[in-house]
C-alpha positions in Angstrom: 0.4 -0.1 -0.4 2.6 2.9 0.5 4.6 2.0 -3.2 0.4 3.5 -3.9 1.5 6.8 -3.5 4.5 6.8 -4.8 3.1 5.3 -8.1 0.5 7.8 -8.5 3.1 11.1 -7.6 5.7 9.0 -10.4 2.3 9.5 -13.1 1.1 13.5 -11.9 4.4 13.7 -12.6 4.4 12.5 -15.9 0.7 13.3 -17.4 2.0 17.5 -16.2 5.2 17.5 -18.6 2.6 15.6 -20.9 0.6 18.5 -20.9 2.5 21.0 -21.2 4.5 20.4 -23.7 4.3 22.2 -26.6 6.7 20.5 -28.8 8.9 17.4 -28.4 12.2 18.1 -27.7 15.8 17.1 -27.1 18.1 19.6 -25.6 21.8 19.3 -23.8 21.8 21.0 -20.5 22.0 23.9 -18.8 18.3 25.3 -20.1 20.1 29.4 -20.2 16.8 31.1 -19.7 15.3 28.6 -21.9 11.7 26.2 -21.3 12.5 22.8 -22.6 10.3 20.1 -23.4 11.3 16.9 -23.5 14.5 15.5 -22.7 17.7 17.6 -21.5 20.7 15.9 -21.5 24.0 16.5 -19.8 27.1 17.6 -17.7 25.0 19.4 -14.8 21.7 21.4 -14.8 23.6 24.7 -13.7 25.7 27.7 -15.2 28.0 30.2 -13.9 26.1 32.3 -17.0 23.5 35.0 -16.3 20.7 32.8 -15.8 17.0 34.4 -14.7 14.7 31.7 -15.5 15.7 27.3 -16.7 12.8 25.3 -17.1 12.1 21.5 -17.7 9.5 19.7 -18.8 10.0 16.0 -19.3 12.5 14.2 -18.1 16.3 15.4 -16.7 19.2 13.1 -17.2 22.8 14.7 -14.9 26.1 13.3 -16.6 27.7 12.9 -13.6 26.1 15.5 -12.3 27.8 17.5 -9.5 26.2 16.4 -6.4 28.9 13.3 -6.5 31.4 16.3 -5.2 28.3 17.5 -2.1 30.5 15.9 0.6 33.2 18.0 0.1 31.2 21.0 0.8 33.0 22.7 3.6 28.8 23.8 5.4 25.9 22.6 5.4 23.5 24.5 3.1 20.6 23.3 4.5 21.5 24.8 8.1 23.3 27.3 8.1 22.3 28.6 11.6 22.5 26.4 15.0 19.8 25.0 16.5 18.8 28.0 18.6 18.7 30.7 16.0 15.7 28.3 14.6 13.3 28.2 17.7 12.5 31.4 16.6 8.7 30.8 14.6 9.1 33.9 12.5 13.2 33.1 12.0 12.5 29.4 10.9 9.9 30.3 8.5 11.6 33.1 7.0 15.1 30.3 6.9 11.4 27.8 4.6 10.8 31.3 2.8 14.6 31.5 1.3 14.4 27.9 -0.6 11.2 28.9 -2.3 13.3 31.2 -4.9 14.5 29.2 -7.6 15.4 30.2 -10.8 15.9 25.9 -12.0 12.6 24.4 -11.4 11.9 20.8 -13.2 8.9 19.9 -13.5 8.8 15.6 -14.9 11.7 12.7 -13.6 15.3 13.7 -12.9 17.9 10.8 -13.7 21.8 11.6 -12.1 24.9 9.0 -11.1 26.2 11.6 -8.9 23.1 13.5 -8.3 21.8 17.3 -8.8 23.4 19.4 -6.6 21.7 23.4 -6.1 21.0 25.8 -3.8 18.5 27.2 -6.7 17.2 24.0 -8.1 13.5 22.4 -7.6 12.5 20.0 -8.5 8.1 18.7 -8.5 8.1 15.0 -9.7 10.6 12.2 -9.5 14.1 12.7 -8.5 16.7 9.6 -8.5 19.9 10.6 -7.7 23.2 8.0 -7.0 25.0 9.8 -4.9 23.9 12.5 -3.4 21.2 15.4 -3.7 20.8 19.1 -2.9 17.8 21.4 -3.8 16.2 24.1 -2.6 12.5 22.6 -3.2 11.3 19.5 -3.7 7.9 18.6 -4.4 7.0 14.6 -5.0 9.0 11.7 -4.6 13.8 11.8 -4.0 15.5 8.9 -3.3 19.7 9.6 -3.1 22.6 6.4 -1.6 23.9 8.7 0.8 22.6 12.4 1.4 19.5 13.7 0.4 19.6 17.6 1.1 15.8 19.6 1.0 15.2 22.9 1.9 12.1 21.7 2.0 10.1 19.0 1.0 6.7 17.9 0.2 6.2 14.3 -1.0 8.7 11.6 0.4 12.6 12.3 0.8 15.0 8.7 1.3 18.8 9.1 1.7 21.6 7.8 4.0 21.9 11.2 6.0 18.8 12.8 5.6 18.6 16.4 5.6 15.3 19.4 5.2 14.9 23.3 6.5 10.3 21.3 6.6 9.1 18.2 5.7 5.2 18.3 5.2 5.3 14.4 4.2 8.0 11.3 4.9 11.0 11.5 5.9 13.1 8.0 5.6 17.5 8.2 6.7 19.4 6.1 9.1 20.0 10.1 10.2 16.6 11.6 9.2 17.1 15.4 10.4 14.2 18.5 9.8 13.7 21.5 11.2 10.0 21.8 10.9 8.7 18.7 10.0 4.4 18.2 9.5 4.0 13.8 9.0 5.9 10.7 9.6 9.8 10.3 10.1 11.4 7.6 10.3 15.3 6.4 11.3 18.0 5.0 13.5 18.7 8.9 14.5 15.5 11.5 13.8 16.0 14.8 15.1 13.6 18.1 15.0 12.6 21.3 15.9 8.8 21.2 15.5 6.1 17.9 14.9 3.3 17.5 14.4 3.2 13.8 13.8 4.9 11.2 14.0 9.0 9.4 14.8 10.4 6.0 14.8 13.6 5.0 15.2 16.5 4.1 18.0 16.6 7.8 19.6 13.9 10.7 18.9 14.0 14.4 19.1 11.5 16.5 19.8 10.6 20.0 20.2 8.1 17.9 23.4 11.1 15.0 24.6 13.8 13.1 24.2 12.5 9.0 22.7 13.7 5.7 21.8 11.3 3.6 19.1 8.5 5.9 19.1 8.0 9.6 19.5 5.4 11.2 18.8 3.6 15.8 18.5 0.5 16.7 17.1 0.0 20.4 19.1 
């Protein structure tokens, strides 16, 4: 039964991409100040050029994917401040809204062995990253073997180290950390500052309590 919502998300992503298609094309990445309807293939979604907008409707294939170097980044791309900063609801909401300013928008399916990565990249659909991934916003389903880092998730994210500023849906990882979550958080270790839902893991931390195996808050 758990596979059904994911299948529905995939179907909606494909249907959305098809519905928006004006003329099917196969193009190279990056899409600089243009819209691609069809298949986009290249080294990276991002560009060092001055890009005002970039939109891909369909299938995006990034080879190998700059996400492979994500572990080399010296600082955490999601949590720029310590927990004390995010305890202020106004500051937390501001940090969440900061991830809404995506330049590179993908509607459909992303496939990348190394993984896509960018503070200005958003995915609506399915993100299949082999190693690591980092997006500003995910609406749908995302999986990465090692690091799955997303500013805002509306859907399902899976990865060994799974970090989000906000999740509405399901967060699954060995280490699952989110500043604000509404839904289900699972892992060996789970942590959030603001929970409305359930945590399942060996050790679970939220604003109400620290508890093994099962934790909750519905306020």
